[in-house]
Backbone as numpy.savetxt, mean C-alpha at the origin, in Angstrom:
# Nx Ny Nz CAx CAy CAz Cx Cy Cz
2.69 -17.12 3.12 1.85 -15.93 3.12 2.73 -14.68 3.12
2.30 -13.67 2.42 3.06 -12.43 2.32 3.07 -11.69 3.66
4.16 -10.94 3.89 4.26 -10.08 5.06 3.69 -8.70 4.72
3.55 -7.86 5.74 3.08 -6.49 5.51 4.01 -5.75 4.56
5.31 -5.95 4.72 6.27 -5.28 3.83 6.12 -5.75 2.39
5.85 -7.03 2.20 5.62 -7.56 0.85 4.39 -6.89 0.22
3.34 -6.77 1.02 2.11 -6.15 0.53 2.37 -4.70 0.14
3.04 -3.98 1.02 3.31 -2.57 0.73 4.21 -2.39 -0.49
5.13 -3.32 -0.67 6.02 -3.24 -1.84 5.26 -3.45 -3.15
4.20 -4.25 -3.10 3.43 -4.56 -4.31 2.12 -3.81 -4.43
1.77 -3.02 -3.41 0.45 -2.39 -3.37 0.17 -1.52 -4.59
1.12 -0.72 -5.00 0.92 0.14 -6.17 0.63 -0.66 -7.43
1.39 -1.72 -7.63 1.17 -2.58 -8.79 -0.17 -3.29 -8.70
-0.54 -3.70 -7.48 -1.82 -4.36 -7.27 -2.97 -3.42 -7.60
-2.89 -2.20 -7.11 -3.94 -1.22 -7.38 -4.03 -0.88 -8.87
-2.89 -0.96 -9.56 -2.87 -0.71 -11.00 -3.19 -1.96 -11.82
-3.50 -3.08 -11.12 -3.80 -4.35 -11.76 -2.64 -4.82 -12.62
-1.43 -4.71 -12.06 -0.22 -5.08 -12.80 0.61 -6.12 -12.05
-0.07 -7.08 -11.40 0.64 -8.16 -10.72 0.20 -9.49 -11.31
1.09 -10.46 -11.22 0.77 -11.81 -11.70 -0.32 -12.41 -10.82
-1.02 -13.38 -11.36 -2.14 -14.01 -10.66 -1.74 -14.58 -9.30
-0.59 -15.23 -9.22 -0.16 -15.83 -7.95 0.19 -14.75 -6.92
0.72 -13.63 -7.37 1.02 -12.51 -6.46 -0.30 -11.91 -5.97
-1.25 -11.77 -6.85 -2.57 -11.23 -6.49 -3.21 -12.09 -5.39
-3.14 -13.40 -5.54 -3.72 -14.30 -4.55 -3.06 -14.09 -3.19
-1.73 -14.01 -3.16 -1.01 -13.83 -1.90 -1.35 -12.48 -1.26
-1.42 -11.44 -2.07 -1.77 -10.12 -1.55 -3.18 -10.13 -0.96
-4.11 -10.70 -1.67 -5.49 -10.73 -1.20 -5.65 -11.56 0.06
-4.91 -12.67 0.17 -4.95 -13.47 1.39 -4.44 -12.67 2.58
-3.34 -11.97 2.39 -2.77 -11.18 3.48 -3.71 -10.04 3.87
-4.18 -9.31 2.90 -5.07 -8.17 3.17 -6.33 -8.64 3.89
-6.84 -9.80 3.54 -8.05 -10.32 4.16 -7.86 -10.64 5.65
-6.61 -10.87 6.06 -6.34 -11.27 7.45 -5.57 -10.24 8.26
-5.20 -9.12 7.67 -4.39 -8.12 8.36 -5.14 -6.79 8.40
-5.52 -6.37 9.59 -6.29 -5.13 9.73 -5.49 -3.91 9.26
-4.20 -3.89 9.54 -3.36 -2.76 9.14 -3.30 -2.65 7.62
-3.03 -3.75 6.95 -2.93 -3.71 5.49 -4.29 -3.48 4.84
-5.36 -3.96 5.47 -6.70 -3.68 4.97 -6.96 -2.18 5.01
-6.59 -1.54 6.10 -6.80 -0.09 6.23 -5.95 0.67 5.21
-4.72 0.25 5.03 -3.84 0.92 4.06 -4.38 0.72 2.64
-4.80 -0.50 2.33 -5.36 -0.78 1.01 -6.61 0.06 0.76
-7.53 0.04 1.72 -8.78 0.78 1.55 -8.53 2.28 1.39
-7.67 2.84 2.23 -7.42 4.28 2.14 -6.69 4.64 0.85
-5.77 3.78 0.42 -5.05 4.03 -0.84 -6.01 3.98 -2.02
-6.87 2.97 -2.03 -7.85 2.83 -3.12 -8.79 4.03 -3.17
-9.27 4.46 -2.01 -10.18 5.61 -1.96 -9.47 6.89 -2.37
-8.23 7.06 -1.93 -7.47 8.25 -2.30 -7.24 8.29 -3.80
-6.86 7.16 -4.38 -6.67 7.11 -5.84 -7.95 7.44 -6.58
-9.07 6.95 -6.08 -10.35 7.24 -6.74 -10.65 8.73 -6.70
-10.43 9.35 -5.55 -10.68 10.79 -5.42 -9.77 11.57 -6.36
-8.49 11.23 -6.37 -7.53 11.96 -7.20 -7.80 11.75 -8.67
-8.07 10.51 -9.07 -8.29 10.27 -10.50 -9.63 10.82 -10.97
-10.63 10.81 -10.09 -11.93 11.38 -10.47 -11.85 12.89 -10.63
-11.03 13.54 -9.82 -10.94 15.00 -9.89 -9.97 15.46 -10.97
-8.99 14.63 -11.29 -7.97 14.98 -12.29 -7.39 16.37 -12.07
-7.30 16.76 -10.82 -6.86 18.13 -10.53 -5.35 18.29 -10.40
-4.66 17.20 -10.08 -3.21 17.34 -9.94 -2.53 16.00 -10.09
-1.21 16.05 -10.28 -0.40 14.86 -10.38 0.85 15.07 -9.53
1.18 14.08 -8.70 2.37 14.19 -7.88 3.61 13.87 -8.70
4.65 14.68 -8.55 5.91 14.34 -9.22 6.46 13.03 -8.64
7.16 12.24 -9.46 7.69 10.95 -9.01 8.53 11.08 -7.75
9.37 12.11 -7.69 10.26 12.29 -6.54 9.46 12.49 -5.25
8.40 13.25 -5.31 7.57 13.50 -4.14 6.81 12.22 -3.76
6.33 11.51 -4.73 5.62 10.26 -4.49 6.54 9.26 -3.80
7.77 9.11 -4.26 8.73 8.20 -3.65 9.04 8.61 -2.21
9.17 9.91 -1.98 9.45 10.41 -0.64 8.28 10.11 0.30
7.07 10.26 -0.19 5.88 9.99 0.61 5.80 8.51 0.97
6.03 7.65 0.00 6.01 6.20 0.25 7.09 5.83 1.27
8.26 6.41 1.14 9.35 6.14 2.06 8.98 6.53 3.49
8.35 7.69 3.66 7.93 8.14 4.99 6.88 7.21 5.58
5.92 6.80 4.78 4.87 5.90 5.26 5.50 4.57 5.71
6.39 4.02 4.90 7.06 2.77 5.25 7.86 2.91 6.53
8.53 4.03 6.70 9.31 4.28 7.90 8.42 4.29 9.14
7.28 4.96 9.05 6.32 5.02 10.17 5.78 3.63 10.50
5.49 2.84 9.48 4.97 1.49 9.70 6.02 0.65 10.42
7.26 0.72 9.97 8.34 -0.03 10.64 8.51 0.43 12.08
8.46 1.74 12.28 8.60 2.30 13.63 7.48 1.82 14.54
6.26 1.85 14.06 5.11 1.38 14.85 5.23 -0.11 15.15
5.67 -0.88 14.19 5.83 -2.32 14.39 6.89 -2.59 15.45
7.99 -1.86 15.42 9.05 -2.03 16.42 8.55 -1.65 17.80
7.76 -0.59 17.90 7.23 -0.15 19.19 6.23 -1.13 19.78
5.50 -1.84 18.92 4.50 -2.76 19.44 5.08 -4.13 19.77
6.26 -4.44 19.24 6.87 -5.73 19.51 7.85 -5.69 20.67
8.16 -4.51 21.18 9.10 -4.43 22.31 8.38 -4.31 23.62
């Protein structure tokens, strides 16, 4: 079964429907059993819908990468705090 980090690494491709069938199955299994990843998936999907429906702006790649990096850092930090 995929870990939270695996899901987050593939989430963008999953939302864009650009993952292989076996990867999709693993992602969906994990998301179905992980409240954190379910929340991240749901909020990401809703955010993408709002942004694409409004077509009002586009994030530069560099800013998008920085945002993803910060989110991943916070998730790792929270995981470390809850396991100690």
